C-alpha positions as a LaTeX table, in Angstrom:
\begin{tabular}{lrrr}
\hline
Residue & $x$ (\AA) & $y$ (\AA) & $z$ (\AA) \\
\hline
Met1 & 91.90 & $-100.43$ & 24.64 \\
Arg2 & 88.83 & $-99.17$ & 22.82 \\
Ser3 & 85.42 & $-100.43$ & 23.85 \\
Arg4 & 83.64 & $-102.81$ & 21.48 \\
Ile5 & 80.23 & $-101.61$ & 22.64 \\
Gly6 & 77.70 & $-101.41$ & 19.83 \\
Pro7 & 77.25 & $-98.04$ & 18.10 \\
Val8 & 75.02 & $-95.40$ & 19.61 \\
Leu9 & 71.77 & $-94.84$ & 17.73 \\
Leu10 & 71.47 & $-91.30$ & 16.42 \\
Ala11 & 67.72 & $-91.22$ & 15.95 \\
Ser12 & 67.20 & $-88.13$ & 18.07 \\
Phe13 & 69.69 & $-85.93$ & 16.27 \\
Val14 & 70.26 & $-87.16$ & 12.73 \\
Cys15 & 69.33 & $-84.63$ & 10.10 \\
Asn16 & 65.58 & $-85.19$ & 9.77 \\
Gly17 & 62.48 & $-83.02$ & 9.72 \\
Ala18 & 62.15 & $-79.25$ & 9.77 \\
Ala19 & 65.54 & $-78.62$ & 11.39 \\
Ala20 & 67.32 & $-80.45$ & 8.58 \\
Thr21 & 65.30 & $-78.62$ & 5.96 \\
Asp22 & 66.19 & $-75.28$ & 7.52 \\
Phe23 & 69.86 & $-76.25$ & 7.64 \\
Val24 & 70.00 & $-77.24$ & 3.97 \\
Asp25 & 68.07 & $-74.13$ & 2.93 \\
Ser26 & 70.49 & $-71.97$ & 4.94 \\
Met27 & 73.47 & $-73.64$ & 3.28 \\
Ala28 & 71.94 & $-73.06$ & $-0.14$ \\
Ala29 & 71.53 & $-69.35$ & 0.63 \\
Ala30 & 75.07 & $-69.04$ & 1.99 \\
His31 & 76.56 & $-70.76$ & $-1.06$ \\
Ala32 & 74.24 & $-69.20$ & $-3.65$ \\
Asn33 & 77.07 & $-67.58$ & $-5.60$ \\
Asp34 & 79.73 & $-70.20$ & $-4.95$ \\
Lys35 & 81.32 & $-72.66$ & $-7.30$ \\
Pro36 & 83.83 & $-75.21$ & $-6.02$ \\
Val37 & 86.47 & $-74.24$ & $-8.57$ \\
Pro38 & 89.94 & $-75.36$ & $-7.40$ \\
Thr39 & 92.41 & $-72.54$ & $-6.87$ \\
Pro40 & 96.19 & $-72.67$ & $-6.37$ \\
Val41 & 95.67 & $-72.25$ & $-2.62$ \\
Ala42 & 93.09 & $-75.05$ & $-2.52$ \\
Thr43 & 95.36 & $-77.50$ & $-4.29$ \\
Ala44 & 98.68 & $-76.57$ & $-2.65$ \\
Ala45 & 101.05 & $-79.47$ & $-2.14$ \\
Pro46 & 101.70 & $-80.80$ & 1.37 \\
Asp47 & 104.98 & $-79.95$ & 3.09 \\
Arg48 & 105.98 & $-83.62$ & 3.23 \\
Ala49 & 106.02 & $-86.21$ & 0.44 \\
Val50 & 102.85 & $-88.30$ & 0.49 \\
Ser51 & 101.29 & $-91.13$ & $-1.45$ \\
Ala52 & 97.60 & $-90.76$ & $-2.27$ \\
Gly53 & 94.85 & $-92.30$ & $-4.33$ \\
Pro54 & 91.39 & $-93.88$ & $-4.36$ \\
Val55 & 90.69 & $-96.71$ & $-1.93$ \\
Gln56 & 87.74 & $-98.95$ & $-1.18$ \\
Tyr57 & 87.09 & $-98.79$ & 2.54 \\
Gly58 & 83.82 & $-100.70$ & 2.73 \\
Ala59 & 80.54 & $-101.44$ & 1.00 \\
Ile60 & 76.84 & $-100.72$ & 1.43 \\
Asp61 & 74.20 & $-102.90$ & $-0.22$ \\
Gly62 & 76.92 & $-104.56$ & $-2.24$ \\
Gln63 & 78.18 & $-101.26$ & $-3.66$ \\
Pro64 & 81.75 & $-100.24$ & $-2.79$ \\
Leu65 & 82.53 & $-97.21$ & $-0.70$ \\
Thr66 & 85.40 & $-95.45$ & $-2.45$ \\
Gly67 & 87.30 & $-92.73$ & $-0.64$ \\
Tyr68 & 90.64 & $-90.99$ & $-1.00$ \\
Leu69 & 93.53 & $-92.20$ & 1.14 \\
Ala70 & 96.71 & $-90.22$ & 1.71 \\
Ala71 & 99.72 & $-91.07$ & 3.87 \\
Pro72 & 103.34 & $-89.96$ & 4.20 \\
Lys73 & 105.74 & $-91.93$ & 2.04 \\
Asp74 & 107.77 & $-92.55$ & 5.18 \\
Leu75 & 104.68 & $-93.55$ & 7.19 \\
Ala76 & 105.45 & $-95.11$ & 10.55 \\
Asp77 & 103.80 & $-98.44$ & 11.33 \\
Asp78 & 102.11 & $-96.95$ & 14.37 \\
Ala79 & 100.98 & $-93.69$ & 12.74 \\
Pro80 & 97.64 & $-92.28$ & 13.90 \\
Ala81 & 94.81 & $-91.72$ & 11.42 \\
Ile82 & 92.14 & $-89.15$ & 10.58 \\
Ile83 & 88.72 & $-89.52$ & 8.99 \\
Val84 & 88.17 & $-86.53$ & 6.66 \\
Ile85 & 84.57 & $-85.51$ & 5.85 \\
His86 & 83.82 & $-83.32$ & 2.83 \\
Glu87 & 81.69 & $-80.19$ & 2.54 \\
Trp88 & 78.30 & $-80.22$ & 0.87 \\
Trp89 & 80.01 & $-80.16$ & $-2.55$ \\
Gly90 & 81.28 & $-83.71$ & $-2.08$ \\
Leu91 & 84.69 & $-85.35$ & $-2.29$ \\
Asn92 & 86.29 & $-82.88$ & $-4.69$ \\
Asp93 & 89.82 & $-81.63$ & $-5.42$ \\
Asn94 & 89.76 & $-79.24$ & $-2.47$ \\
Ile95 & 89.06 & $-82.08$ & $-0.04$ \\
Arg96 & 91.62 & $-84.36$ & $-1.70$ \\
Ser97 & 94.18 & $-81.58$ & $-1.29$ \\
Val98 & 93.45 & $-81.00$ & 2.39 \\
Thr99 & 93.57 & $-84.76$ & 2.93 \\
Glu100 & 97.07 & $-84.78$ & 1.48 \\
Arg101 & 98.02 & $-81.83$ & 3.69 \\
Leu102 & 96.86 & $-83.75$ & 6.75 \\
Ala103 & 98.89 & $-86.74$ & 5.57 \\
Gly104 & 101.85 & $-84.41$ & 5.31 \\
Glu105 & 101.48 & $-83.81$ & 9.05 \\
Gly106 & 102.17 & $-87.50$ & 9.70 \\
Tyr107 & 98.77 & $-89.19$ & 9.48 \\
Arg108 & 97.04 & $-91.81$ & 7.41 \\
Ala109 & 94.13 & $-89.62$ & 6.24 \\
Leu110 & 90.99 & $-91.13$ & 4.72 \\
Ala111 & 88.52 & $-88.82$ & 2.97 \\
Val112 & 85.15 & $-90.55$ & 3.00 \\
Asp113 & 82.48 & $-90.11$ & 0.35 \\
Leu114 & 79.06 & $-89.64$ & 1.93 \\
Tyr115 & 77.58 & $-88.95$ & $-1.52$ \\
Arg116 & 78.86 & $-92.32$ & $-2.79$ \\
Gly117 & 80.28 & $-91.27$ & $-6.13$ \\
Glu118 & 78.24 & $-88.13$ & $-6.80$ \\
Leu119 & 79.67 & $-84.63$ & $-6.85$ \\
Ala120 & 78.21 & $-81.12$ & $-6.97$ \\
Glu121 & 79.58 & $-78.25$ & $-9.02$ \\
Asp122 & 76.72 & $-75.84$ & $-8.34$ \\
Pro123 & 74.51 & $-75.04$ & $-5.31$ \\
Lys124 & 71.38 & $-76.61$ & $-6.80$ \\
Thr125 & 73.06 & $-80.00$ & $-7.17$ \\
Ala126 & 74.69 & $-79.68$ & $-3.76$ \\
Met127 & 71.30 & $-79.02$ & $-2.18$ \\
Lys128 & 69.85 & $-82.11$ & $-3.87$ \\
Leu129 & 72.71 & $-84.31$ & $-2.69$ \\
Ser130 & 72.60 & $-82.86$ & 0.82 \\
Arg131 & 68.87 & $-83.52$ & 1.12 \\
Gly132 & 69.38 & $-87.05$ & $-0.13$ \\
Leu133 & 72.03 & $-87.61$ & 2.51 \\
Gln134 & 69.67 & $-86.50$ & 5.28 \\
Gln135 & 67.10 & $-88.99$ & 4.04 \\
Gln136 & 69.70 & $-91.79$ & 4.17 \\
Ala137 & 71.23 & $-90.87$ & 7.52 \\
Glu138 & 71.60 & $-94.44$ & 8.76 \\
Gln139 & 73.55 & $-95.37$ & 5.65 \\
Ala140 & 75.80 & $-92.38$ & 6.33 \\
Asn141 & 76.31 & $-93.69$ & 9.87 \\
Asp142 & 77.27 & $-97.08$ & 8.44 \\
Asn143 & 79.60 & $-95.38$ & 5.95 \\
Leu144 & 81.46 & $-93.65$ & 8.80 \\
Arg145 & 81.58 & $-96.76$ & 10.97 \\
Gln146 & 83.22 & $-98.61$ & 8.10 \\
Ala147 & 85.73 & $-95.79$ & 7.57 \\
Tyr148 & 86.69 & $-96.05$ & 11.23 \\
Ala149 & 86.96 & $-99.84$ & 11.00 \\
Tyr150 & 89.14 & $-99.56$ & 7.89 \\
Leu151 & 91.63 & $-97.28$ & 9.65 \\
Glu152 & 91.55 & $-99.38$ & 12.80 \\
Ala153 & 92.42 & $-102.43$ & 10.70 \\
Gln154 & 95.48 & $-100.51$ & 9.45 \\
Ser155 & 96.75 & $-100.63$ & 13.05 \\
Ala156 & 96.18 & $-96.92$ & 13.70 \\
Pro157 & 96.59 & $-96.57$ & 17.48 \\
Arg158 & 94.48 & $-93.40$ & 17.59 \\
Ile159 & 91.87 & $-92.08$ & 15.16 \\
Gly160 & 90.55 & $-88.54$ & 14.82 \\
Val161 & 87.83 & $-86.99$ & 12.67 \\
Ile162 & 87.52 & $-83.64$ & 10.92 \\
Gly163 & 84.93 & $-82.02$ & 8.67 \\
Trp164 & 83.88 & $-78.70$ & 7.16 \\
Cys165 & 80.36 & $-77.32$ & 6.65 \\
Leu166 & 78.16 & $-80.40$ & 6.12 \\
Gly167 & 81.29 & $-82.37$ & 7.02 \\
Gly168 & 81.60 & $-80.42$ & 10.26 \\
Arg169 & 78.06 & $-81.49$ & 11.11 \\
Trp170 & 78.98 & $-85.11$ & 10.43 \\
Ser171 & 82.30 & $-84.84$ & 12.26 \\
Leu172 & 80.37 & $-84.19$ & 15.47 \\
Arg173 & 77.94 & $-86.96$ & 14.63 \\
Thr174 & 80.82 & $-89.37$ & 14.08 \\
Ala175 & 82.05 & $-88.48$ & 17.55 \\
Leu176 & 78.57 & $-89.13$ & 18.94 \\
Leu177 & 78.30 & $-92.34$ & 16.96 \\
Leu178 & 81.59 & $-93.63$ & 18.39 \\
Pro179 & 81.89 & $-91.62$ & 21.61 \\
Asp180 & 84.45 & $-93.84$ & 23.33 \\
Arg181 & 86.44 & $-94.77$ & 20.23 \\
Val182 & 87.15 & $-91.53$ & 18.33 \\
Asp183 & 90.22 & $-89.94$ & 19.94 \\
Ala184 & 89.87 & $-86.32$ & 18.75 \\
Ala185 & 87.22 & $-84.39$ & 16.79 \\
Val186 & 87.50 & $-81.13$ & 14.81 \\
Ile187 & 84.44 & $-79.20$ & 13.66 \\
Tyr188 & 84.68 & $-76.42$ & 11.10 \\
Tyr189 & 81.44 & $-74.39$ & 11.02 \\
Gly190 & 79.18 & $-77.43$ & 11.25 \\
Ser191 & 75.75 & $-77.32$ & 12.88 \\
Leu192 & 75.85 & $-78.44$ & 16.48 \\
Val193 & 74.09 & $-80.76$ & 18.89 \\
Thr194 & 73.42 & $-78.97$ & 22.18 \\
Asp195 & 71.49 & $-81.66$ & 24.06 \\
Arg196 & 73.23 & $-82.27$ & 27.38 \\
Asp197 & 72.55 & $-86.00$ & 27.53 \\
Gln198 & 73.99 & $-86.60$ & 24.07 \\
Leu199 & 77.07 & $-84.46$ & 24.69 \\
Ala200 & 77.66 & $-86.26$ & 27.98 \\
Thr201 & 78.58 & $-89.42$ & 26.06 \\
Leu202 & 81.61 & $-87.81$ & 24.39 \\
Gln203 & 84.98 & $-88.93$ & 25.71 \\
Met204 & 87.34 & $-87.22$ & 23.26 \\
Pro205 & 88.72 & $-83.65$ & 23.11 \\
Ile206 & 86.88 & $-81.39$ & 20.67 \\
Leu207 & 88.09 & $-78.39$ & 18.66 \\
Gly208 & 85.66 & $-76.00$ & 16.99 \\
Asn209 & 86.38 & $-73.24$ & 14.43 \\
Phe210 & 83.47 & $-70.92$ & 13.62 \\
Gly211 & 82.78 & $-67.60$ & 11.90 \\
Glu212 & 81.13 & $-64.69$ & 13.67 \\
Ala213 & 79.26 & $-63.69$ & 10.49 \\
Asp214 & 78.10 & $-67.22$ & 9.65 \\
Pro215 & 74.36 & $-67.05$ & 8.79 \\
Ile216 & 73.97 & $-70.83$ & 9.26 \\
Ile217 & 75.43 & $-71.57$ & 12.69 \\
Pro218 & 73.81 & $-69.38$ & 15.40 \\
Leu219 & 76.25 & $-67.87$ & 17.87 \\
Asp220 & 73.88 & $-68.90$ & 20.67 \\
Asp221 & 74.24 & $-72.55$ & 19.60 \\
Ile222 & 78.03 & $-72.27$ & 19.70 \\
Ala223 & 77.91 & $-70.71$ & 23.17 \\
Thr224 & 75.52 & $-73.37$ & 24.47 \\
Phe225 & 77.58 & $-76.16$ & 22.93 \\
Glu226 & 80.80 & $-74.92$ & 24.53 \\
Gln227 & 79.24 & $-74.11$ & 27.90 \\
Thr228 & 77.49 & $-77.48$ & 28.15 \\
Leu229 & 80.66 & $-79.39$ & 27.34 \\
Arg230 & 82.60 & $-77.38$ & 29.93 \\
Glu231 & 79.94 & $-78.00$ & 32.56 \\
Leu232 & 80.24 & $-81.71$ & 31.77 \\
Gly233 & 83.98 & $-81.55$ & 32.31 \\
Lys234 & 84.81 & $-82.20$ & 28.66 \\
Asp235 & 87.96 & $-81.02$ & 26.87 \\
Val236 & 86.66 & $-78.42$ & 24.41 \\
Asp237 & 88.36 & $-75.54$ & 22.58 \\
Val238 & 86.12 & $-73.24$ & 20.53 \\
Lys239 & 87.15 & $-70.14$ & 18.60 \\
Ile240 & 84.88 & $-67.69$ & 16.78 \\
Tyr241 & 86.62 & $-65.59$ & 14.12 \\
Pro242 & 85.44 & $-61.96$ & 14.00 \\
Gly243 & 83.86 & $-61.08$ & 10.67 \\
Ala244 & 84.43 & $-64.53$ & 9.20 \\
Gln245 & 81.59 & $-66.09$ & 7.23 \\
His246 & 80.48 & $-69.67$ & 6.71 \\
Ala247 & 83.10 & $-71.68$ & 4.76 \\
Phe248 & 85.81 & $-69.14$ & 5.63 \\
Ser249 & 88.43 & $-71.89$ & 5.37 \\
Asn250 & 87.53 & $-73.04$ & 1.85 \\
Pro251 & 90.04 & $-71.38$ & $-0.53$ \\
Ser252 & 87.90 & $-72.24$ & $-3.54$ \\
Gly253 & 84.83 & $-70.42$ & $-2.17$ \\
Thr254 & 83.77 & $-66.78$ & $-2.17$ \\
Ala255 & 83.83 & $-66.55$ & 1.66 \\
Tyr256 & 87.50 & $-67.51$ & 1.97 \\
Asn257 & 89.25 & $-65.59$ & 4.75 \\
Pro258 & 92.99 & $-66.30$ & 4.53 \\
Glu259 & 93.86 & $-64.98$ & 7.99 \\
Ala260 & 91.14 & $-66.96$ & 9.75 \\
Ala261 & 91.84 & $-70.04$ & 7.62 \\
Gln262 & 95.55 & $-69.99$ & 8.43 \\
Asp263 & 94.93 & $-69.56$ & 12.15 \\
Ala264 & 92.31 & $-72.32$ & 12.19 \\
Trp265 & 94.67 & $-74.67$ & 10.33 \\
Gly266 & 97.39 & $-74.04$ & 12.91 \\
Arg267 & 94.93 & $-74.72$ & 15.71 \\
Thr268 & 93.83 & $-77.91$ & 13.96 \\
Thr269 & 97.27 & $-79.35$ & 13.34 \\
Gly270 & 98.41 & $-78.47$ & 16.84 \\
Phe271 & 95.28 & $-80.07$ & 18.32 \\
Phe272 & 95.76 & $-83.31$ & 16.40 \\
Ala273 & 99.46 & $-83.39$ & 17.26 \\
Arg274 & 98.66 & $-83.11$ & 20.99 \\
His275 & 95.89 & $-85.67$ & 21.04 \\
Leu276 & 96.81 & $-88.17$ & 18.31 \\
Gln277 & 100.60 & $-88.13$ & 18.20 \\
Ala278 & 101.82 & $-87.11$ & 21.66 \\
Gln279 & 100.99 & $-90.22$ & 23.70 \\
\hline
\end{tabular}
């Protein structure tokens, strides 16, 4: 039975101040030559027939929160669920596709929209939207709480979270926001919290996939994150891919690394299967 304790306040580690500015600037530099143009790999069909489409999963200030929901056509009543958090480009075709692929693994997968209807097709717009999100961090927290509540209301017995880039950052923050309710968290090259007291609250297993050549996520932060969680007795599995850059798993980006992406996907699906399905 999940606790109904009120949500943890994230004031000490939401994306504010100089650290957030540095993070957004670093992302802008890393993605300077990128365009989120869908490719055949990015939009590949799932291995299992799924149903997918827009869904309203909540509202903020009277405005609907519209995400993208995908589920197997033969979905079991007690199927687990996954919250899917987009990169700094927003809820685009690449994220819809990966949401369908996760559904094809047997989950009800809900891609949230932290940008609330806006989408970036160039780094300048993505930077603007990312900065705006940092300035509205509490609304983003509320957005993610409502996504969790929506899936819980669908009778999902276990709920995981996954995100890439900016979404990887918010995947960890979702885990910290709901530390005794999220059942598994996956972080793809998202910036990390390393504070021991904050990490001590986490009660779910965590999987991290990072690139050795990522200019945004310091290797020292990854090492500290993993070591601190291990010292706290947490279930953590971190892998750093040699030579891989930031966004190595995005097939529509210039940093795409097919070998690392394929391995990370296998780690991800295996991790979710162990912790969300095998109960």
